[in-house]
C-alpha positions as CSV (number, residue, x, y, z in Angstrom):
1,X,70.9,104.8,135.8
2,X,69.8,107.1,138.6
3,X,69.7,105.6,142.2
4,X,68.4,106.5,145.6
5,X,71.3,107.4,147.7
6,X,71.0,108.1,151.6
7,X,71.4,111.5,152.5
8,X,70.8,111.6,156.5
9,X,69.5,109.2,159.0
10,X,69.6,109.4,162.9
11,X,67.4,106.8,165.2
12,X,67.4,109.0,168.0
13,X,67.7,106.6,170.8
14,X,66.6,107.3,174.4
15,X,69.2,110.1,175.1
16,X,69.1,113.6,175.2
17,X,70.2,116.1,172.6
18,X,71.7,118.9,173.9
19,X,73.7,122.0,172.5
20,X,75.8,120.3,169.8
21,X,76.3,117.0,170.7
22,X,74.1,114.5,169.2
23,X,73.7,110.8,171.1
24,X,72.2,108.4,168.3
25,X,72.4,106.2,165.5
26,X,73.7,108.5,162.9
27,X,74.5,108.1,159.1
28,X,75.0,110.9,156.8
29,X,77.0,111.6,153.6
30,X,79.8,114.1,154.2
31,X,78.5,117.3,155.6
32,X,77.6,119.2,159.1
33,X,74.9,118.9,161.6
34,X,73.5,121.9,163.5
35,X,71.4,121.5,166.8
36,X,69.0,124.5,167.8
37,X,67.1,123.2,170.9
38,X,67.2,125.7,173.4
39,X,66.7,125.7,176.9
40,X,64.8,122.6,177.2
41,X,66.1,119.3,176.4
42,X,64.0,115.7,175.2
43,X,65.4,114.5,178.8
44,X,62.8,116.4,180.2
45,X,60.1,115.4,178.1
46,X,60.1,111.7,179.0
47,X,59.9,110.9,175.3
48,X,62.8,109.6,173.2
49,X,63.8,111.4,170.3
50,X,64.6,114.7,169.3
51,X,61.9,117.5,170.5
52,X,61.0,120.5,167.9
53,X,58.7,123.1,168.3
54,X,59.2,127.1,167.3
55,X,62.5,127.6,166.4
56,X,63.7,124.1,167.4
57,X,65.7,122.0,164.8
58,X,68.2,120.0,163.6
59,X,69.8,120.7,160.4
60,X,72.1,118.6,158.3
61,X,74.2,120.5,155.6
62,X,76.0,118.3,153.0
63,X,79.6,119.4,152.3
64,X,78.6,120.6,149.1
65,X,75.2,121.4,148.1
66,X,73.6,118.7,146.0
67,X,72.4,119.9,142.6
68,X,69.6,118.8,140.1
69,X,67.8,116.8,142.6
70,X,64.5,115.2,141.2
71,X,63.7,113.0,143.5
72,X,63.2,113.2,147.7
73,X,61.9,110.7,150.3
74,X,61.7,111.8,153.9
75,X,60.5,109.4,156.6
76,X,60.2,109.7,160.4
77,X,58.3,108.6,163.5
78,X,56.8,111.3,165.4
79,X,54.9,111.8,168.8
80,X,52.8,115.0,169.6
81,X,53.3,116.4,172.7
82,X,51.1,119.4,172.0
83,X,48.7,120.1,169.4
84,X,47.1,123.8,169.3
85,X,44.8,125.0,166.7
86,X,45.9,126.7,164.1
87,X,49.4,126.3,165.0
88,X,51.4,124.8,162.7
89,X,54.3,122.3,163.5
90,X,57.1,121.8,160.7
91,X,58.2,118.4,160.4
92,X,60.7,118.9,158.0
93,X,61.9,121.3,155.2
94,X,64.5,121.9,152.6
95,X,64.8,125.3,150.6
96,X,62.2,123.9,148.2
97,X,60.5,120.9,150.0
98,X,58.5,120.8,153.3
99,X,55.9,119.2,155.4
100,X,53.7,120.8,158.3
101,X,51.0,119.2,160.5
102,X,48.3,122.0,161.3
103,X,45.8,121.4,164.2
104,X,42.3,122.8,162.8
105,X,40.0,122.2,165.8
106,X,40.8,122.0,169.6
107,X,41.7,118.6,170.8
108,X,38.9,116.0,171.9
109,X,39.0,115.0,175.5
110,X,41.2,112.1,175.0
111,X,43.5,114.5,173.2
112,X,42.5,113.2,169.3
113,X,43.0,116.5,167.3
114,X,41.9,117.3,163.5
115,X,44.5,118.2,161.5
116,X,45.6,119.4,157.9
117,X,48.9,118.1,156.3
118,X,50.4,120.4,153.8
119,X,53.5,119.4,151.8
120,X,55.3,122.1,149.5
121,X,57.3,121.2,146.3
122,X,58.4,124.6,145.0
123,X,55.3,126.8,144.4
124,X,53.2,123.7,144.7
125,X,51.3,123.1,147.7
126,X,49.4,119.8,148.3
127,X,47.0,119.4,151.4
128,X,45.7,116.2,153.3
129,X,42.8,117.1,155.0
130,X,40.8,115.4,157.7
131,X,43.8,113.7,159.8
132,X,43.7,112.9,163.2
133,X,46.4,112.9,165.5
134,X,46.9,112.6,169.6
135,X,48.8,114.8,171.6
136,X,49.9,114.1,175.3
137,X,46.7,114.3,177.2
138,X,46.4,113.6,180.9
139,X,46.7,109.7,181.1
140,X,46.4,108.4,177.8
141,X,49.3,106.6,176.4
142,X,51.5,108.3,174.2
143,X,50.9,107.6,170.1
144,X,53.9,107.1,167.8
145,X,53.1,107.6,164.0
146,X,55.3,106.8,161.0
147,X,55.2,109.5,158.2
148,X,56.8,109.3,154.9
149,X,56.6,111.2,151.9
150,X,58.1,110.5,148.4
151,X,58.1,112.9,145.4
152,X,59.8,112.5,142.2
153,X,60.2,114.7,139.0
154,X,57.5,112.8,136.8
155,X,55.1,114.7,139.3
156,X,54.2,111.8,141.6
157,X,53.8,112.4,145.3
158,X,52.9,109.7,147.6
159,X,52.1,110.4,151.4
160,X,52.3,107.3,153.8
161,X,51.1,107.0,157.3
162,X,51.9,104.3,159.5
163,X,52.7,102.2,156.3
164,X,49.4,103.1,154.7
165,X,49.0,105.2,151.3
166,X,47.0,108.1,152.6
167,X,47.5,110.7,149.8
168,X,48.9,111.0,146.2
169,X,49.2,113.5,143.5
170,X,50.2,113.0,139.6
171,X,50.8,116.3,138.8
172,X,53.1,117.8,141.6
173,X,55.7,119.7,139.8
174,X,56.7,117.3,137.0
175,X,59.9,118.1,135.5
176,X,61.1,120.2,138.1
177,X,64.5,119.8,139.6
178,X,66.1,121.8,142.9
179,X,69.2,122.2,144.6
180,X,69.4,121.4,148.4
181,X,71.9,122.8,150.5
182,X,70.3,121.6,153.6
183,X,67.5,119.6,155.5
184,X,66.1,120.5,158.6
185,X,63.8,118.3,160.9
186,X,61.8,120.5,162.6
187,X,61.2,124.6,162.3
188,X,63.7,127.0,161.1
189,X,61.4,130.1,160.7
190,X,60.0,131.0,163.8
191,X,61.8,132.5,166.9
192,X,63.2,130.1,169.6
193,X,60.7,129.1,172.4
194,X,60.9,126.6,175.3
195,X,57.8,125.0,174.2
196,X,58.2,121.3,172.5
197,X,55.5,120.3,170.0
198,X,56.8,116.8,169.2
199,X,59.5,114.5,169.7
200,X,60.8,112.7,166.4
201,X,62.7,109.4,166.2
202,X,64.0,107.3,163.3
203,X,64.5,110.1,160.6
204,X,65.6,108.7,157.2
205,X,66.2,111.1,154.1
206,X,67.2,109.9,150.6
207,X,67.6,111.6,147.5
208,X,67.3,110.9,143.7
209,X,69.8,113.2,141.5
210,X,69.7,113.7,137.9
211,X,72.7,111.8,136.7
212,X,73.9,110.4,133.4
213,X,73.4,106.7,133.0
214,X,77.1,106.4,131.4
215,X,78.1,107.6,134.9
216,X,76.6,104.7,137.0
217,X,77.2,102.2,134.1
218,X,81.2,103.2,133.9
219,X,81.5,101.4,137.8
220,X,81.4,98.1,136.0
221,X,83.7,99.3,133.4
222,X,87.6,99.4,133.5
223,X,88.6,102.9,132.8
224,X,92.4,102.3,132.8
225,X,92.3,101.4,129.1
226,X,89.9,103.9,127.7
227,X,91.5,107.4,128.7
228,X,89.1,109.2,126.0
229,X,86.1,108.4,128.0
230,X,87.1,111.2,130.2
231,X,87.4,113.8,127.6
232,X,85.1,115.0,125.2
233,X,83.6,111.8,123.5
234,X,82.7,111.0,127.1
235,X,80.8,114.3,127.5
236,X,79.2,113.6,124.2
237,X,78.1,110.4,125.5
238,X,77.0,111.6,128.8
239,X,74.8,114.5,127.3
240,X,73.0,112.3,124.7
241,X,72.2,109.6,127.5
242,X,71.2,112.6,129.7
243,X,68.7,113.7,127.1
244,X,67.5,110.4,126.6
245,X,66.6,109.7,130.1
246,X,64.7,113.7,130.7
247,X,62.5,112.4,127.2
248,X,62.0,109.1,128.7
249,X,61.1,110.7,132.2
250,X,58.8,113.0,130.3
251,X,57.0,110.1,128.6
252,X,56.4,108.4,132.1
253,X,54.9,111.9,133.6
254,X,52.4,111.6,130.8
255,X,51.6,108.0,130.9
256,X,51.3,108.8,135.0
257,X,48.9,111.6,134.1
258,X,46.6,109.2,131.7
259,X,46.7,106.4,134.0
260,X,46.5,107.5,137.5
261,X,44.5,110.5,139.5
262,X,44.8,112.4,142.5
263,X,43.7,110.9,145.6
264,X,42.8,111.3,149.1
265,X,42.6,108.1,151.4
266,X,38.6,108.5,152.3
267,X,38.0,108.5,148.6
268,X,38.1,104.8,148.5
269,X,39.0,102.9,145.3
270,X,42.7,103.2,144.1
271,X,44.3,106.4,142.1
272,X,45.9,104.0,139.9
273,X,44.2,102.0,137.1
274,X,45.2,98.5,136.1
275,X,47.8,100.1,133.0
276,X,49.6,101.8,135.8
277,X,49.6,99.0,138.1
278,X,50.9,96.4,135.2
279,X,53.7,98.7,134.1
280,X,55.0,99.1,137.9
281,X,54.9,95.7,138.2
282,X,56.7,94.9,135.0
283,X,59.2,97.7,135.7
284,X,60.1,96.4,139.0
285,X,60.5,92.4,137.5
286,X,62.6,94.0,134.8
287,X,64.9,95.5,137.4
288,X,65.1,92.3,139.1
289,X,65.8,90.2,136.1
290,X,68.2,92.9,134.7
291,X,70.3,92.2,138.2
292,X,70.2,88.4,137.7
293,X,71.4,88.6,133.9
294,X,74.3,90.7,134.8
295,X,75.4,88.3,137.2
296,X,74.5,85.0,136.0
297,X,74.6,85.8,132.0
298,X,71.6,83.1,131.5
299,X,69.5,83.0,128.7
300,X,66.5,82.7,130.9
301,X,67.3,86.0,132.6
302,X,67.9,87.6,129.4
303,X,64.5,86.6,128.3
304,X,63.0,87.7,131.4
305,X,64.0,91.2,130.8
306,X,63.1,91.5,127.3
307,X,59.6,90.2,128.4
308,X,58.9,92.7,131.1
309,X,60.5,95.5,129.1
310,X,58.0,94.6,126.1
311,X,55.3,94.8,128.7
312,X,56.5,98.3,129.8
313,X,57.3,99.6,126.4
314,X,53.9,98.3,125.0
315,X,51.9,100.0,127.5
316,X,53.9,103.4,127.1
317,X,53.6,103.2,123.1
318,X,49.7,102.1,123.4
319,X,49.0,105.0,125.8
320,X,51.3,107.9,124.4
321,X,52.1,107.1,120.8
322,X,53.3,110.6,119.8
323,X,55.6,111.1,122.8
324,X,56.7,107.5,122.3
325,X,57.2,107.9,118.5
326,X,59.2,111.2,119.2
327,X,61.5,109.7,121.7
328,X,62.4,106.7,119.3
329,X,63.2,109.2,116.5
330,X,65.4,111.0,118.8
331,X,67.4,107.8,119.7
332,X,67.8,107.0,116.5
333,X,69.2,110.1,115.4
334,X,71.8,110.0,118.1
335,X,72.9,106.9,117.0
336,X,73.4,108.0,113.6
337,X,75.4,111.4,114.2
338,X,78.6,112.4,116.2
339,X,80.1,109.0,117.3
340,X,82.3,108.1,114.4
341,X,85.3,110.1,115.9
342,X,84.6,108.5,119.2
343,X,84.7,104.7,118.0
344,X,88.4,104.3,119.1
345,X,87.1,105.0,122.7
346,X,84.2,102.8,122.0
347,X,86.1,100.1,121.2
348,X,88.8,100.0,124.1
349,X,85.8,99.8,126.1
350,X,84.2,96.8,125.0
351,X,88.3,95.4,124.4
352,X,88.6,95.9,128.4
353,X,85.4,94.3,129.3
354,X,84.7,91.4,126.8
355,X,82.7,89.6,129.6
356,X,80.4,92.3,130.2
357,X,80.0,93.0,126.6
358,X,79.1,89.3,126.1
359,X,75.9,89.8,127.8
360,X,75.0,93.2,126.8
361,X,75.3,92.5,123.1
362,X,72.4,90.2,122.8
363,X,70.4,92.1,125.3
364,X,70.8,95.4,123.5
365,X,70.0,93.6,120.1
366,X,66.6,92.1,121.6
367,X,65.7,95.4,122.9
368,X,66.4,97.0,119.9
369,X,64.2,94.9,117.7
370,X,61.4,95.2,120.1
371,X,61.6,98.9,120.0
372,X,61.9,99.0,116.2
373,X,58.6,96.9,116.0
374,X,56.9,98.9,118.5
375,X,57.8,101.9,116.5
376,X,56.7,100.4,113.3
377,X,53.2,99.8,114.6
378,X,52.8,103.7,115.4
């Protein structure tokens, strides 16, 4: 299945960031870093971290641009040093997704400043009004805030501040995917100045890409016995599974539209209806049970997977009966077409991985029975 992966992380401890030299606890996929920091470095701010402002940025570029990104999660700690009314501060950006903070009024005597957070996903713009941040102001202590946003292709956008959900959208570019050639912390659009607006630390970027379930599952298989899997039969299987995954995500997006609503923290209540919370809980427990079953192979773990999946699928089928039935038809058609000539490769996979398929076969049968029973009720 698709898996979230770390793209870039830096903790930025109490050292200067100057020129092309980066001091910090740094992890990243293969790629390059460039730093535009100008004549003033974070040493002189008295605040640990990397200073950002007009034209000031740290940009990470993966060795090869990522394709078909369907999820992005960006988190950072930030200390605001200067907040000027109407002057936006870019927290991060890619070519398709960005987040900025814009002060909407002058600061109060204690430095508290009303602000607007704006998140862009392609041509969709999501705003969070009424936030308050405090910049460095006289003897007042510095305020460090923890920001996080997570977007996925099912249209869900979640924004957290200091670990609390402050905004949720259920229709933020559903079905969208994008290429990712860079991630920039700070501003890349305006001319470089000597002004530092903020200092950031503990930056973490993780991404989710469109990929075949067969690719991830194949890591558990022994490829030495199945050369056919790497050619046409493997490509057919990958394309089919990819089609199923996209249809399943579209079904989940429709469910989210039905069972969740756009929400901001002052609204009170919750954006999630009970059915959405139940599906989320059951899905998480199914994932845990699946890991336990693949490790131990016990009937108890298998039954736990089936029980949780029944909860998820029953809720989806009840809420979106037409889309659910269409997905079942698509799966059934795929099972009866185009695989006969690939049976040799499939048999070799099974022969090379007897212990794994000893676990998978009863799970497959149980899920198939569950899906057929649900389909028959529609």
